[in-house]
C-alpha positions in Angstrom: 103.6 14.4 -44.1 101.2 15.1 -47.0 98.9 12.4 -47.9 99.9 10.4 -51.0 97.6 10.3 -54.1 95.8 6.9 -54.0 95.9 4.0 -56.4 98.1 5.0 -59.3 100.9 6.2 -57.2 100.4 3.5 -54.6 100.6 0.9 -57.4 103.8 2.5 -58.8 105.4 2.6 -55.4 104.7 -1.1 -54.8 106.2 -1.9 -58.2 109.5 -0.5 -57.0 109.4 -2.9 -54.0 109.9 -0.3 -51.5 113.4 0.7 -52.6 112.9 4.4 -52.2 115.1 7.3 -51.3 113.9 10.6 -50.1 115.7 13.5 -51.7 115.2 16.4 -49.5 118.6 17.6 -48.4 121.1 20.3 -49.0 124.1 22.0 -47.5 123.7 25.6 -48.4 120.9 28.0 -48.7 119.1 31.0 -47.2 116.1 31.3 -45.0 112.6 31.0 -46.5 111.6 34.0 -48.4 115.2 35.2 -48.7 116.3 33.5 -52.0 119.9 34.0 -53.3 121.3 36.1 -50.5 124.7 37.7 -51.2 125.5 38.3 -47.5 129.0 37.1 -46.7 129.3 34.0 -44.7 130.1 34.1 -41.1 133.8 33.8 -40.5 134.7 30.2 -39.6 138.4 30.5 -39.7 141.0 33.3 -39.1 144.1 31.2 -39.7 146.7 32.9 -42.0 147.9 31.5 -45.2 149.6 28.2 -45.0 153.3 28.5 -45.8 154.9 25.6 -47.8 156.9 23.1 -45.8 160.7 23.2 -45.9 162.2 21.1 -48.7 163.7 17.8 -47.5 161.8 17.7 -44.3 159.5 14.9 -43.1 156.2 16.1 -44.4 154.1 14.2 -41.9 156.1 15.4 -39.0 155.9 19.0 -40.1 152.2 18.8 -41.0 151.4 17.5 -37.6 153.5 20.1 -35.9 151.4 22.8 -37.7 148.0 21.4 -36.9 148.6 19.3 -33.7 148.5 22.2 -31.2 144.9 23.1 -32.5 143.5 19.5 -32.0 141.5 19.3 -28.8 139.9 16.6 -26.7 136.2 17.0 -26.1 134.7 15.3 -23.0 130.9 15.4 -22.7 128.5 14.6 -19.9 124.9 13.6 -20.9 122.1 13.2 -18.4 119.9 10.2 -19.2 116.8 8.8 -17.6 117.3 5.4 -15.9 114.0 3.5 -16.6 114.6 1.4 -13.5 115.7 4.2 -11.3 114.2 4.0 -7.8 112.8 0.5 -8.5 114.2 -2.4 -6.5 117.4 -0.5 -5.8 118.4 -0.2 -9.5 120.1 3.1 -9.1 119.2 6.8 -9.4 116.4 7.9 -11.8 118.9 10.2 -13.6 122.3 8.9 -14.6 125.3 10.6 -16.1 126.8 9.3 -19.4 130.3 10.2 -20.3 131.4 10.7 -23.9 134.7 11.4 -25.7 135.6 13.0 -29.0 138.0 15.3 -30.8 137.8 18.8 -32.4 139.9 21.3 -34.1 140.2 25.0 -33.3 139.7 27.1 -36.5 139.4 30.6 -34.9 141.8 31.9 -32.3 138.9 33.3 -30.2 137.8 29.8 -29.4 135.7 28.5 -32.3 136.0 24.7 -32.6 134.6 22.3 -35.3 133.6 18.9 -34.3 130.9 16.2 -35.1 127.3 16.7 -34.1 127.1 13.3 -32.6 130.0 14.0 -30.3 128.1 16.8 -28.5 124.5 15.8 -29.1 122.4 16.0 -25.9 125.5 17.0 -23.9 124.7 18.9 -20.7 128.4 19.7 -20.0 131.2 20.0 -22.5 134.9 20.3 -21.5 137.6 21.1 -24.0 141.2 20.3 -23.4 144.2 21.6 -25.5 147.4 19.5 -26.0 149.2 21.9 -23.7 146.9 21.0 -20.9 144.7 24.1 -20.8 141.0 23.3 -20.1 137.9 25.2 -20.9 134.2 24.9 -20.6 132.7 24.6 -24.0 129.3 25.9 -25.3 127.6 24.1 -28.2 126.6 26.9 -30.6 124.7 24.4 -32.9 124.9 21.1 -34.5 123.5 19.8 -37.8 122.6 16.0 -37.6 122.1 15.8 -41.4 125.9 16.5 -42.1 127.2 15.7 -38.5 128.8 19.1 -38.1 128.8 21.0 -34.9 130.4 24.2 -33.6 131.7 24.5 -30.0 132.8 27.8 -28.5 135.2 28.4 -25.6 135.9 31.8 -23.9 139.6 32.3 -24.8 141.9 34.3 -27.1 145.1 33.8 -29.1 144.5 30.0 -29.3 146.5 28.0 -31.9 144.5 27.6 -35.1 144.6 24.9 -37.9 144.7 26.2 -41.5 141.8 25.0 -43.6 142.5 23.5 -47.0 140.3 23.0 -50.2 138.7 19.6 -50.1 137.6 20.1 -53.7 141.3 19.7 -54.7 141.7 16.4 -52.8 142.6 13.4 -55.0 143.0 9.7 -54.3 146.5 8.6 -53.6 147.4 11.8 -51.6 148.7 11.6 -48.1 146.0 11.6 -45.4 146.9 12.2 -41.7 144.4 11.9 -38.8 144.9 13.5 -35.5 142.6 12.9 -32.4 142.0 11.1 -29.2 141.0 7.5 -30.2 140.0 5.3 -27.3 141.1 8.0 -24.9 144.7 8.1 -26.1 145.3 11.8 -26.5 147.2 13.4 -29.4 147.4 10.2 -31.5 148.6 10.5 -35.1 147.9 8.0 -37.8 148.7 8.3 -41.6 147.5 6.7 -44.8 146.3 7.9 -48.2 143.1 9.3 -49.6 141.4 6.1 -50.8 138.5 7.7 -52.6 136.4 10.8 -52.8 132.7 11.5 -53.3 131.6 8.5 -51.2 127.9 9.2 -50.9 127.0 5.7 -49.8 129.6 5.5 -47.1 127.4 5.2 -44.1 124.0 4.3 -45.7 121.8 5.4 -48.6 120.5 9.0 -49.1 123.6 10.7 -47.6 124.0 14.5 -48.0 127.8 14.4 -47.7 130.3 13.3 -50.5 132.7 11.7 -47.9 136.4 11.4 -48.2 137.5 7.9 -47.7 141.0 7.1 -46.2 142.8 4.1 -44.8 144.4 6.1 -42.0 143.4 4.4 -38.8 140.5 6.0 -37.1 138.8 4.7 -34.0 136.2 5.8 -31.5 137.4 9.1 -30.0 138.8 10.3 -33.3 135.3 11.6 -34.2 135.3 15.3 -34.8 139.2 15.5 -35.2 140.8 16.7 -38.3 142.0 14.9 -41.4 144.9 16.8 -42.8 147.1 16.8 -45.9 150.9 16.8 -46.2 150.9 20.6 -46.3 149.4 20.9 -42.8 145.9 21.9 -44.0 142.7 20.4 -42.7 140.8 18.8 -45.6 138.1 16.9 -43.6 136.5 16.3 -40.2 136.7 12.5 -39.3 133.2 11.2 -38.7 132.6 7.4 -39.4 134.3 4.1 -39.6 133.4 0.8 -41.2 135.2 -2.2 -39.9 135.8 -5.6 -41.5 137.9 -8.6 -40.5 141.5 -7.5 -41.2 140.7 -4.1 -42.3 138.9 -0.9 -41.7 137.7 2.1 -43.7 137.5 5.7 -42.4 135.3 8.6 -43.7 135.6 12.3 -43.3 133.3 15.2 -44.0 135.1 17.4 -46.6 136.2 20.6 -45.0 134.4 22.7 -47.7 131.1 21.1 -46.6 131.9 21.5 -42.8 133.0 25.2 -43.3 129.8 26.0 -45.1 127.6 24.4 -42.4 129.7 26.0 -39.6 129.3 29.4 -41.1 125.5 29.0 -41.1 125.6 27.8 -37.4 127.8 30.8 -36.5 125.4 33.1 -38.3 122.0 31.8 -37.1 122.5 28.8 -34.8 121.4 26.2 -37.3 122.0 25.0 -40.8 119.6 25.5 -43.7 118.8 22.6 -46.1 116.9 22.8 -49.4 114.6 20.0 -50.6 112.4 19.3 -53.6 110.3 16.5 -52.3 110.7 13.5 -54.5 111.4 9.8 -54.0 113.8 8.3 -56.4 115.1 4.9 -57.5 118.1 3.8 -59.5 116.8 2.4 -62.8 118.4 -0.6 -64.5 117.3 -2.3 -67.7 116.2 -5.3 -65.6 114.1 -3.2 -63.2 112.5 -1.4 -66.1 111.5 -4.7 -67.5 109.9 -5.9 -64.2 108.0 -2.6 -63.8 106.7 -2.6 -67.4 105.6 -6.2 -66.9 103.7 -5.6 -63.6 102.0 -2.3 -64.1 100.6 -0.1 -66.8 101.0 3.0 -64.8 104.5 3.5 -66.0 106.3 2.6 -69.3 110.0 3.0 -68.7 112.9 2.7 -71.2 115.2 -0.1 -70.5 118.2 2.1 -69.6 120.4 3.0 -66.7 119.2 6.2 -64.9 117.2 7.8 -62.1 113.4 7.4 -62.1 111.0 9.4 -59.9 108.9 7.0 -57.9 106.7 9.5 -56.0 106.3 13.2 -55.6 105.2 14.8 -52.4 102.0 16.7 -52.6 102.4 20.5 -52.7 106.2 20.1 -52.8 108.6 22.2 -54.9 108.8 19.2 -57.4 105.1 18.9 -57.6 104.7 22.6 -58.2 107.3 22.5 -61.0 105.5 19.6 -62.8 107.7 16.7 -62.0 105.7 13.5 -62.1 106.1 9.8 -61.1 107.8 7.8 -63.9 109.9 10.8 -65.0 113.6 10.0 -65.6 115.8 12.8 -64.2 118.8 13.3 -66.5 120.3 16.5 -65.2 120.1 18.9 -62.2 121.5 22.4 -62.4 123.1 21.6 -65.8 125.0 18.5 -64.5 124.2 15.0 -65.7 123.1 12.7 -63.0 123.3 8.9 -63.0 121.9 7.9 -59.6 119.9 9.3 -56.7 122.9 10.3 -54.7 124.0 12.5 -57.6 120.6 14.2 -57.7 120.8 14.7 -54.0 124.1 16.4 -54.1 123.1 18.6 -56.9 120.1 19.7 -54.9 122.5 20.3 -52.0 124.3 22.9 -54.0 121.2 24.9 -54.6 119.7 27.7 -52.6 116.3 27.8 -50.9 114.0 29.8 -53.1 116.2 30.1 -56.1 115.6 28.5 -59.4 117.1 25.0 -60.1 116.9 23.6 -63.6 116.0 19.9 -63.9 115.8 18.0 -67.1 113.5 15.0 -67.2 112.7 12.4 -69.8 109.0 11.6 -70.0 108.0 9.0 -72.5 109.7 9.9 -75.8 110.1 13.6 -74.9 112.6 15.6 -73.0 111.3 18.4 -70.7 113.2 21.3 -69.1 111.6 22.1 -65.7 112.4 24.7 -63.1 112.1 23.9 -59.4 112.4 26.3 -56.5 113.8 24.3 -53.5 112.1 25.0 -50.2 113.4 25.0 -46.7 113.6 21.4 -45.1 111.8 21.6 -41.8 114.5 21.2 -39.0 114.4 18.3 -36.6 113.2 19.3 -33.2 
């Protein structure tokens, strides 16, 4: 991590009371030194066009009939070190930890989408189809930043689930979850799309605009599909938030999962661009406090996104972005909070030009940033 410039930036960071968010992520992009590639994506799905359901039929029943055969159970075994192993008879030094999740077959030759956290660290992966067929799975790759993973089994002519277009999902539409919650195979729950573009669903600084639903999702549903009433996969179930008397579920939009899966199939990992800034949501009240406590930064008393710090030698630093700049648009889209900046960066490509408009004092400046490759977690 590059060293920060002392004193002025340190004073500024302290004025923001540590409420910082690192904007470093992305969901598509090329390899370093290969900006703007036009190479076609790796094939994620070979499902045919989805035919409309018959009029007058039960849409949930028919949608489940189309996708259900392609929803699989994923059992994992992880070998973990027992810190008390061999001491005072506390068991073996290496123990086996069992895990359970779900997945969905998207290619008839055995390509399966699931969550990265379902297969993370697994030494053994077993995939079981609803018809009872069982296969040994191989994890082709997983992306912890978006929680998408691809598993492959050696098979042919497997049932596949049609993939929909999550960009067209709207609140109020039917949402159907299929998976293996709590070990109960082939469980179907239904609800509606409660919200879209939930970037703060499971914490700040998320790189995924989650789909929120009230369809019941429980441990074991992770990695299974969220489908619409046309029998198309619109998301991959990934997280839940529980509260007394209610629970909320979140799914990775299938357009995001498809893009990450294509990169994994192509090169074994996903590529993420970053620009290297720390941001804070600005409010009139916060601007007043900052202006009163430091002379390093004079901020307008408005709602917006302010740059708190810029990493040394980062793409943002090279483009001339400075602490105290207000980011007003990224890639031609107006932004109102750090999450919107992050998602806009996500849609850029490594090494390509990204237009960022900032307000600095009384002037507006048009800057051009070239996002770099975010180092992968080892």
